[in-house]
SEZADO-670928 format. One record per residue (C-alpha): residue number from 0; residue in one letter; z, x, y. Coordinates in steps of 0.05 Angstrom, whole numbers, plus 5000, padded with zeros to 4 digits. Layout:
NUM,a,Z,X,Y
...
***
This chain:
0,x,4999,4999,4999
1,x,4981,5029,5068
2,x,5027,5028,5125
3,x,5002,4994,5188
4,x,5007,5023,5259
5,x,5069,4978,5270
6,x,5104,4998,5206
7,x,5090,5072,5223
8,x,5119,5065,5293
9,x,5183,5030,5266
10,x,5196,5086,5217
11,x,5187,5137,5270
12,x,5236,5104,5315
13,x,5285,5098,5258
14,x,5284,5167,5239
15,x,5287,5188,5312
16,x,5353,5145,5315
17,x,5383,5177,5256
18,x,5370,5246,5280
19,x,5396,5226,5346
20,x,5462,5200,5314
21,x,5464,5264,5273
22,x,5458,5304,5335
23,x,5515,5266,5367
24,x,5562,5275,5308
25,x,5540,5347,5305
26,x,5556,5352,5379
27,x,5620,5314,5373
28,x,5642,5358,5313
29,x,5620,5422,5353
30,x,5663,5397,5415
31,x,5723,5382,5368
32,x,5714,5450,5336
33,x,5707,5483,5404
34,x,5757,5444,5440
35,x,5800,5420,5380
36,x,5855,5468,5399
37,x,5867,5440,5469
38,x,5856,5371,5446
39,x,5905,5375,5386
40,x,5953,5413,5427
41,x,5954,5356,5480
42,x,5955,5301,5431
43,x,6014,5335,5392
44,x,6054,5342,5458
45,x,6041,5277,5487
46,x,6040,5233,5425
47,x,6101,5272,5394
48,x,6143,5265,5458
49,x,6131,5192,5463
50,x,6148,5178,5389
51,x,6211,5220,5389
52,x,6235,5203,5456
53,x,6242,5273,5484
54,x,6199,5336,5496
55,x,6158,5365,5443
56,x,6128,5428,5472
57,x,6078,5482,5446
58,x,6087,5535,5498
59,x,6044,5588,5461
60,x,5972,5582,5438
61,x,5939,5541,5386
62,x,5885,5573,5344
63,x,5846,5532,5292
64,x,5795,5567,5245
65,x,5751,5516,5216
66,x,5722,5527,5146
67,x,5690,5474,5096
68,x,5740,5495,5042
69,x,5809,5508,5081
70,x,5820,5504,5156
71,x,5873,5556,5183
72,x,5919,5535,5240
73,x,5963,5581,5280
74,x,6013,5558,5337
75,x,6065,5592,5373
76,x,6131,5577,5409
77,x,6137,5506,5386
78,x,6203,5469,5406
79,x,6234,5401,5412
80,x,6288,5382,5462
81,x,6357,5367,5439
82,x,6389,5299,5456
83,x,6426,5287,5521
84,x,6502,5305,5521
85,x,6491,5364,5468
86,x,6504,5433,5487
87,x,6442,5469,5464
88,x,6379,5453,5501
89,x,6330,5458,5441
90,x,6345,5416,5376
91,x,6288,5455,5340
92,x,6244,5515,5353
93,x,6192,5553,5311
94,x,6168,5620,5337
95,x,6104,5620,5297
96,x,6071,5566,5251
97,x,6017,5579,5206
98,x,5989,5529,5156
99,x,5919,5513,5120
100,x,5894,5448,5096
101,x,5830,5422,5055
102,x,5786,5403,5110
103,x,5747,5350,5073
104,x,5813,5317,5052
105,x,5824,5291,5122
106,x,5759,5247,5122
107,x,5788,5211,5065
108,x,5850,5200,5100
109,x,5896,5250,5061
110,x,5927,5318,5077
111,x,5930,5376,5027
112,x,5960,5439,5049
113,x,5949,5507,5028
114,x,5996,5559,5053
115,x,6052,5540,5103
116,x,6088,5594,5137
117,x,6145,5588,5189
118,x,6172,5648,5226
119,x,6241,5642,5259
120,x,6249,5566,5247
121,x,6312,5538,5280
122,x,6340,5471,5270
123,x,6409,5445,5296
124,x,6438,5377,5273
125,x,6499,5354,5311
126,x,6543,5294,5297
127,x,6597,5275,5346
128,x,6614,5205,5317
129,x,6589,5156,5266
130,x,6541,5130,5314
131,x,6527,5187,5356
132,x,6483,5246,5329
133,x,6423,5285,5358
134,x,6373,5266,5305
135,x,6372,5193,5327
136,x,6299,5181,5344
137,x,6264,5119,5370
138,x,6214,5125,5314
139,x,6268,5125,5266
140,x,6311,5075,5296
141,x,6307,5026,5232
142,x,6312,5077,5180
143,x,6363,5120,5151
144,x,6333,5187,5168
145,x,6376,5233,5125
146,x,6378,5186,5066
147,x,6301,5181,5067
148,x,6287,5254,5078
149,x,6347,5296,5052
150,x,6364,5248,5000
151,x,6298,5209,4980
152,x,6292,5154,4931
153,x,6250,5157,4863
154,x,6184,5141,4905
155,x,6192,5205,4943
156,x,6143,5264,4929
157,x,6152,5332,4946
158,x,6097,5355,5001
159,x,6033,5384,4966
160,x,6017,5456,4985
161,x,6010,5521,4951
162,x,6060,5563,4987
163,x,6115,5552,5031
164,x,6150,5611,5064
165,x,6206,5610,5118
166,x,6222,5677,5152
167,x,6288,5690,5189
168,x,6304,5622,5191
169,x,6367,5591,5220
170,x,6401,5519,5201
171,x,6462,5495,5240
172,x,6499,5430,5223
173,x,6561,5406,5257
174,x,6599,5344,5240
175,x,6660,5329,5283
176,x,6675,5267,5235
177,x,6686,5311,5175
178,x,6705,5371,5210
179,x,6649,5411,5184
180,x,6610,5467,5220
181,x,6553,5497,5178
182,x,6511,5561,5202
183,x,6462,5585,5152
184,x,6411,5640,5154
185,x,6351,5630,5110
186,x,6330,5704,5096
187,x,6267,5686,5056
188,x,6240,5630,5020
189,x,6174,5624,4982
190,x,6143,5591,4925
191,x,6074,5571,4894
192,x,6042,5508,4871
193,x,6017,5525,4802
194,x,5991,5456,4794
195,x,5934,5470,4843
196,x,5916,5536,4814
197,x,5914,5580,4755
198,x,5974,5600,4718
199,x,5966,5672,4748
200,x,5980,5644,4815
201,x,6053,5631,4795
202,x,6108,5665,4836
203,x,6177,5683,4817
204,x,6198,5687,4889
205,x,6254,5640,4905
206,x,6297,5637,4968
207,x,6360,5670,4989
208,x,6408,5637,5037
209,x,6472,5671,5072
210,x,6518,5645,5124
211,x,6585,5617,5144
212,x,6612,5547,5138
213,x,6673,5518,5173
214,x,6711,5457,5143
215,x,6775,5432,5169
216,x,6779,5496,5214
217,x,6774,5537,5150
218,x,6720,5585,5150
219,x,6681,5611,5087
220,x,6620,5654,5073
221,x,6563,5628,5029
222,x,6508,5661,4990
223,x,6454,5630,4948
224,x,6395,5652,4910
225,x,6349,5597,4880
226,x,6284,5587,4841
227,x,6215,5585,4865
228,x,6182,5520,4899
229,x,6146,5499,4836
230,x,6212,5491,4795
231,x,6240,5452,4856
232,x,6180,5405,4852
233,x,6172,5395,4779
234,x,6232,5351,4752
235,x,6209,5370,4682
236,x,6234,5438,4697
237,x,6309,5462,4709
238,x,6319,5489,4778
239,x,6360,5554,4773
240,x,6413,5570,4827
241,x,6463,5621,4834
242,x,6518,5610,4891
243,x,6577,5648,4913
244,x,6630,5620,4962
245,x,6685,5661,4993
246,x,6742,5637,5033
247,x,6792,5694,5046
248,x,6821,5704,4976
249,x,6786,5641,4943
250,x,6721,5656,4909
251,x,6676,5604,4879
252,x,6620,5631,4834
253,x,6567,5575,4809
254,x,6509,5600,4762
255,x,6470,5544,4729
256,x,6411,5495,4741
257,x,6392,5429,4768
258,x,6346,5379,4740
259,x,6331,5351,4808
260,x,6356,5400,4863
261,x,6335,5353,4920
262,x,6384,5294,4896
263,x,6434,5346,4866
264,x,6424,5312,4796
265,x,6428,5339,4728
266,x,6475,5394,4743
267,x,6498,5444,4686
268,x,6525,5506,4709
269,x,6586,5552,4695
270,x,6635,5547,4748
271,x,6687,5602,4762
272,x,6743,5594,4813
273,x,6798,5643,4834
274,x,6846,5648,4895
275,x,6915,5655,4916
276,x,6938,5580,4916
277,x,6900,5517,4888
278,x,6921,5482,4952
279,x,6867,5521,4989
280,x,6812,5484,4950
281,x,6829,5422,4998
282,x,6782,5455,5050
283,x,6722,5454,4997
284,x,6737,5392,4958
285,x,6784,5347,5000
286,x,6830,5345,4939
287,x,6905,5348,4954
288,x,6934,5401,4905
289,x,7001,5435,4905
290,x,7019,5504,4929
291,x,7012,5553,4869
292,x,7011,5628,4855
293,x,6943,5661,4847
294,x,6899,5628,4794
295,x,6835,5641,4756
296,x,6794,5583,4725
297,x,6730,5580,4684
298,x,6691,5517,4658
299,x,6624,5478,4660
300,x,6605,5440,4722
301,x,6563,5375,4710
302,x,6541,5318,4750
303,x,6523,5246,4729
304,x,6507,5195,4783
305,x,6565,5203,4839
306,x,6608,5235,4788
307,x,6622,5310,4786
308,x,6653,5341,4726
309,x,6692,5402,4712
310,x,6693,5403,4634
311,x,6732,5447,4586
312,x,6763,5494,4637
313,x,6816,5544,4620
314,x,6854,5595,4662
315,x,6918,5624,4689
316,x,6958,5598,4747
317,x,7013,5649,4758
318,x,7049,5661,4695
319,x,7023,5594,4669
320,x,6964,5576,4626
321,x,6925,5514,4642
322,x,6866,5478,4610
323,x,6837,5410,4615
324,x,6781,5365,4639
325,x,6772,5332,4709
326,x,6722,5288,4750
327,x,6711,5276,4818
328,x,6676,5208,4839
329,x,6647,5219,4905
330,x,6613,5146,4908
331,x,6666,5117,4951
332,x,6689,5138,5024
333,x,6755,5165,4996
334,x,6735,5197,4934
335,x,6769,5192,4867
336,x,6796,5254,4822
337,x,6819,5238,4750
338,x,6844,5297,4707
339,x,6884,5308,4643
340,x,6914,5378,4648
341,x,6954,5414,4592
342,x,6994,5479,4594
343,x,7020,5508,4531
344,x,7068,5556,4565
345,x,7088,5536,4636
346,x,7129,5583,4679
347,x,7179,5547,4722
348,x,7170,5598,4778
349,x,7102,5571,4786
350,x,7123,5495,4800
351,x,7157,5509,4873
352,x,7096,5481,4907
353,x,7113,5409,4881
354,x,7179,5410,4921
355,x,7156,5450,4980
356,x,7176,5519,4953
357,x,7134,5578,4953
358,x,7122,5607,4881
359,x,7163,5668,4867
360,x,7164,5721,4811
361,x,7113,5779,4799
362,x,7053,5731,4790
363,x,7059,5704,4863
364,x,7017,5729,4917
365,x,7052,5781,4966
366,x,7057,5729,5022
367,x,7087,5677,4972
368,x,7139,5730,4947
369,x,7154,5741,5017
370,x,7165,5671,5035
371,x,7205,5662,4971
372,x,7250,5715,4991
373,x,7262,5688,5060
374,x,7280,5621,5029
375,x,7331,5657,4983
376,x,7363,5692,5040
377,x,7364,5629,5084
378,x,7430,5589,5089
379,x,7392,5529,5073
380,x,7388,5507,4998
381,x,7342,5445,5001
382,x,7265,5459,5010
383,x,7245,5434,5082
384,x,7166,5446,5080
385,x,7134,5384,5098
386,x,7083,5345,5061
387,x,7012,5346,5088
388,x,7002,5274,5102
389,x,6926,5280,5121
390,x,6908,5305,5054
391,x,6947,5249,5018
392,x,6908,5199,5057
393,x,6842,5230,5047
394,x,6827,5215,4973
395,x,6853,5182,4910
396,x,6873,5213,4842
397,x,6899,5201,4775
398,x,6924,5265,4745
399,x,6963,5274,4681
400,x,7002,5345,4670
401,x,7031,5358,4603
402,x,7072,5423,4592
403,x,7085,5438,4519
404,x,7139,5488,4535
405,x,7170,5509,4600
406,x,7198,5582,4613
407,x,7259,5576,4658
408,x,7312,5634,4650
409,x,7367,5592,4688
410,x,7353,5530,4655
411,x,7340,5499,4586
412,x,7272,5469,4600
413,x,7233,5447,4538
414,x,7172,5407,4562
415,x,7146,5362,4616
416,x,7099,5304,4626
417,x,7081,5277,4692
418,x,7027,5229,4718
419,x,7009,5236,4791
420,x,6976,5168,4815
421,x,6952,5169,4889
422,x,6916,5107,4914
423,x,6906,5088,4990
424,x,6959,5140,5011
425,x,7011,5113,4961
426,x,7034,5166,4909
427,x,7074,5152,4847
428,x,7097,5201,4798
429,x,7100,5155,4740
430,x,7120,5170,4687
431,x,7157,5232,4708
432,x,7192,5261,4647
433,x,7225,5327,4636
434,x,7253,5349,4565
435,x,7318,5389,4583
436,x,7375,5415,4544
437,x,7358,5374,4481
438,x,7355,5309,4522
439,x,7311,5288,4578
440,x,7305,5269,4650
441,x,7254,5209,4664
442,x,7240,5157,4713
443,x,7195,5148,4770
444,x,7183,5176,4846
445,x,7147,5140,4901
446,x,7121,5168,4969
447,x,7085,5126,5021
448,x,7039,5174,5062
449,x,7010,5119,5104
450,x,7068,5125,5148
451,x,7082,5183,5198
452,x,7156,5184,5170
453,x,7141,5171,5097
454,x,7190,5129,5052
455,x,7207,5163,4988
456,x,7242,5132,4927
457,x,7273,5171,4870
458,x,7295,5132,4805
459,x,7315,5179,4749
460,x,7355,5178,4690
461,x,7392,5232,4653
462,x,7394,5224,4579
463,x,7438,5259,4529
464,x,7437,5324,4562
465,x,7471,5383,4524
466,x,7521,5423,4570
467,x,7523,5482,4520
468,x,7445,5488,4527
469,x,7453,5507,4599
470,x,7501,5569,4574
471,x,7458,5588,4514
472,x,7451,5662,4498
473,x,7513,5676,4543
474,x,7584,5695,4529
475,x,7606,5628,4549
476,x,7558,5590,4497
477,x,7615,5585,4443
478,x,7668,5557,4489
479,x,7623,5507,4529
480,x,7592,5447,4501
481,x,7586,5369,4510
482,x,7539,5315,4523
483,x,7526,5286,4593
484,x,7482,5237,4629
485,x,7475,5188,4682
486,x,7428,5161,4737
487,x,7402,5176,4806
488,x,7373,5125,4854
489,x,7357,5147,4923
490,x,7313,5123,4978
491,x,7301,5156,5044
492,x,7245,5177,5094
493,x,7218,5242,5113
494,x,7158,5287,5102
495,x,7198,5337,5065
496,x,7252,5337,5012
497,x,7304,5359,5063
498,x,7288,5304,5108
499,x,7290,5252,5055
500,x,7356,5274,5026
501,x,7384,5277,5094
502,x,7366,5202,5109
503,x,7377,5175,5037
504,x,7415,5119,5011
505,x,7433,5101,4939
506,x,7477,5124,4882
507,x,7487,5185,4836
508,x,7529,5176,4774
509,x,7542,5224,4714
510,x,7581,5212,4651
511,x,7604,5268,4601
512,x,7640,5264,4532
513,x,7660,5302,4474
514,x,7661,5374,4494
515,x,7696,5434,4524
516,x,7688,5480,4585
517,x,7703,5554,4583
518,x,7758,5583,4628
519,x,7719,5649,4626
520,x,7661,5615,4662
521,x,7707,5600,4720
522,x,7736,5668,4719
523,x,7665,5697,4721
524,x,7648,5661,4782
525,x,7687,5710,4821
526,x,7726,5654,4857
527,x,7793,5672,4878
528,x,7833,5622,4835
529,x,7843,5665,4769
530,x,7920,5663,4781
531,x,7920,5589,4782
532,x,7877,5574,4717
533,x,7937,5572,4674
534,x,7971,5521,4721
535,x,7904,5481,4729
536,x,7870,5481,4658
537,x,7922,5510,4611
538,x,7926,5573,4576
539,x,7867,5565,4525
540,x,7800,5600,4532
541,x,7766,5536,4531
542,x,7794,5469,4553
543,x,7774,5405,4514
544,x,7741,5348,4549
545,x,7747,5279,4524
546,x,7710,5244,4582
547,x,7685,5256,4651
548,x,7655,5211,4703
549,x,7628,5228,4774
550,x,7602,5170,4815
551,x,7575,5182,4881
552,x,7559,5130,4939
553,x,7501,5158,4983
554,x,7490,5127,5053
555,x,7451,5162,5111
556,x,7449,5229,5070
557,x,7525,5227,5064
558,x,7549,5234,4989
559,x,7620,5205,4976
560,x,7650,5207,4910
561,x,7680,5138,4894
562,x,7702,5166,4825
563,x,7713,5238,4801
564,x,7752,5243,4736
565,x,7758,5296,4680
566,x,7804,5276,4621
567,x,7817,5341,4584
568,x,7862,5351,4525
569,x,7923,5373,4566
570,x,7912,5338,4634
571,x,7876,5290,4677
572,x,7835,5324,4737
573,x,7815,5274,4792
574,x,7788,5291,4861
575,x,7740,5270,4916
576,x,7678,5304,4940
577,x,7636,5293,5005
578,x,7567,5326,5014
579,x,7534,5324,5078
580,x,7459,5334,5063
581,x,7435,5334,5134
582,x,7480,5398,5147
583,x,7483,5421,5076
584,x,7560,5420,5075
585,x,7607,5406,5020
586,x,7685,5384,5022
587,x,7720,5375,4956
588,x,7790,5376,4926
589,x,7812,5365,4851
590,x,7881,5351,4826
591,x,7908,5363,4759
592,x,7956,5312,4726
593,x,7990,5334,4667
594,x,7997,5293,4603
595,x,8059,5327,4583
596,x,8113,5337,4635
597,x,8136,5401,4609
598,x,8074,5439,4633
599,x,8037,5441,4700
600,x,8104,5436,4740
601,x,8065,5466,4798
602,x,8010,5418,4820
603,x,7963,5457,4863
604,x,7897,5424,4887
605,x,7832,5464,4878
606,x,7793,5464,4944
607,x,7716,5474,4957
608,x,7688,5478,5028
609,x,7628,5504,5072
610,x,7554,5512,5063
611,x,7524,5478,4998
612,x,7489,5538,4980
613,x,7553,5586,4983
614,x,7616,5546,4984
615,x,7689,5577,4991
616,x,7733,5562,4930
617,x,7807,5562,4939
618,x,7876,5533,4927
619,x,7912,5482,4974
620,x,7980,5501,4968
621,x,8004,5464,5024
622,x,7988,5396,4994
623,x,8017,5365,4928
624,x,7969,5329,4884
625,x,7964,5251,4879
626,x,8021,5214,4854
627,x,8017,5176,4786
628,x,8013,5191,4713
629,x,7948,5209,4680
630,x,7947,5141,4640
631,x,7953,5098,4701
632,x,7900,5137,4738
633,x,7854,5136,4677
634,x,7860,5062,4665
635,x,7841,5045,4737
636,x,7784,5091,4740
637,x,7744,5088,4675
638,x,7740,5012,4664
639,x,7674,4998,4709
640,x,7630,5055,4672
641,x,7618,5019,4604
642,x,7548,5004,4632
643,x,7528,5078,4634
644,x,7552,5098,4567
645,x,7479,5090,4539
646,x,7461,5152,4577
647,x,7502,5195,4530
648,x,7491,5158,4466
649,x,7430,5161,4415
650,x,7409,5097,4381
651,x,7468,5057,4361
652,x,7515,5116,4352
653,x,7575,5109,4393
654,x,7611,5167,4431
655,x,7685,5161,4409
656,x,7717,5196,4465
657,x,7689,5160,4522
658,x,7678,5095,4490
659,x,7748,5093,4465
660,x,7777,5111,4534
661,x,7735,5060,4570
662,x,7752,5005,4522
663,x,7830,5020,4526
664,x,7821,5024,4603
665,x,7789,4954,4602
666,x,7848,4925,4559
***
């Protein structure tokens, strides 16, 4: 078919039009290539500043090297202004930025990077309050920026690029709400995307971070070495990480891997911790632990969801061994710690921190031994170190500590089991149970840390304690024996044990039966009463005890004995005791009433006075003892105490001496 003149004319016009359009496109592309640097720089500054609500500036030149495969971009001195009211003028800056991208990909609406290199990148995030922080941009006003970028959801994909490298970077994060100040130097960071190239392109280069972090005004140093970028992007690969944290004598060593390092999940690592006191870990974990001597712990750290776990850890705390498992749930605002701790051999010198004393002994740190020596030299006996209430208010916990054996040279400890339950600032030690002297001390202790002057309650029972066990392996063992028990119910207010006792109200009762006490023990105490012993206790080396009762009434820190009676074979000893727990003073007097009128013709009261820690003992020769016979006094005193006999009886067995005397007194 032959083309007519009109057809040939139309085809020629069409070809000319297409050529014209192509020339225009080529011209536009040429203009974009020639002037792209100025255009892109201007658009980046104007649109970026508009979207972010603050100045985005590219001070240096922008150079774009266009190629069909990859286009290379270089830009210098880029910075973003900080929010108003913050000290630094710039929130972010980059000394030099280089990146490449697949040129043709941008025509299909996607961006695929090649190499990305940032030289001297600087970023500071500053948070003054829950609603005042410097990354609050208008474009992100309806989004949770940190949650969507730092902790992305499952739909998040790591940016696609072959190589990422950061040189001489610095990252600063300040959080006034949490008391955190982080300043990290990113010495180097690099990685290659082997998915976009051959396996020979794989790089073993990782990153290295060093810097300082301050939490709760405590500064510590951080060093970290991580894996390459490919292992960070690929969730099928474990991401290796070595982390060292140093805070004075406290050292934390983490060596393991993450399944997903972006979300901090799938953690499996060895975790070794050492330091002068477990209490110092509060600055890293917000967990309120007691003061302890130097410690070393080794275990496995894992994380599932919001729960961090320290599994099968073992170590030493002072002279004590410690093992167990613990978990810490960070899903709630307060956090929740759950732990089961076991010690096969617990040194009592390591327990001072539980009552406000510094640990003592050779296993304690030098500063702890110094503090213990100063306390020993002090005239005060009761610990006066206050509780840190803010720590108790900061988290919740449920911790059980079980000691199979306790080493205590001065006391016959056998074992211990205590549960510490802290919730919303209310701390309960329940159950509290100590195996002591073939018997036990058990009960409950409560502390309410929500109040600035916290209330404290102690309800303890003393069951079937052997007096002889307190003198085992001494020269008094054969001449001192008996079973005693009782109850202690006190309630007071204060941040330290001294404050609580100084304001306490309640009662303290002890009953003893079926034993004997050594006169040699009293002679060995260097008290200036040796010449009165034959008059006071008789001539035997030990005096048999049928029954003894001490009953104190406690009001506003003052202990007053309502009853003090010791019924021996030869005499009845009565008296009164006043103890001022505020000033730690004691005033006491004991009188001996003979059961045989032929002896003890000189009734000279025994006195006790002065500081509770070192009282003076003597004889009150100017005052005669109380009038009345032993039988009359005994019957009037013992009758009310039948209710506490179970504290010195096992099962259905009756203690003959005390029960017989009380039954007789009741009649």
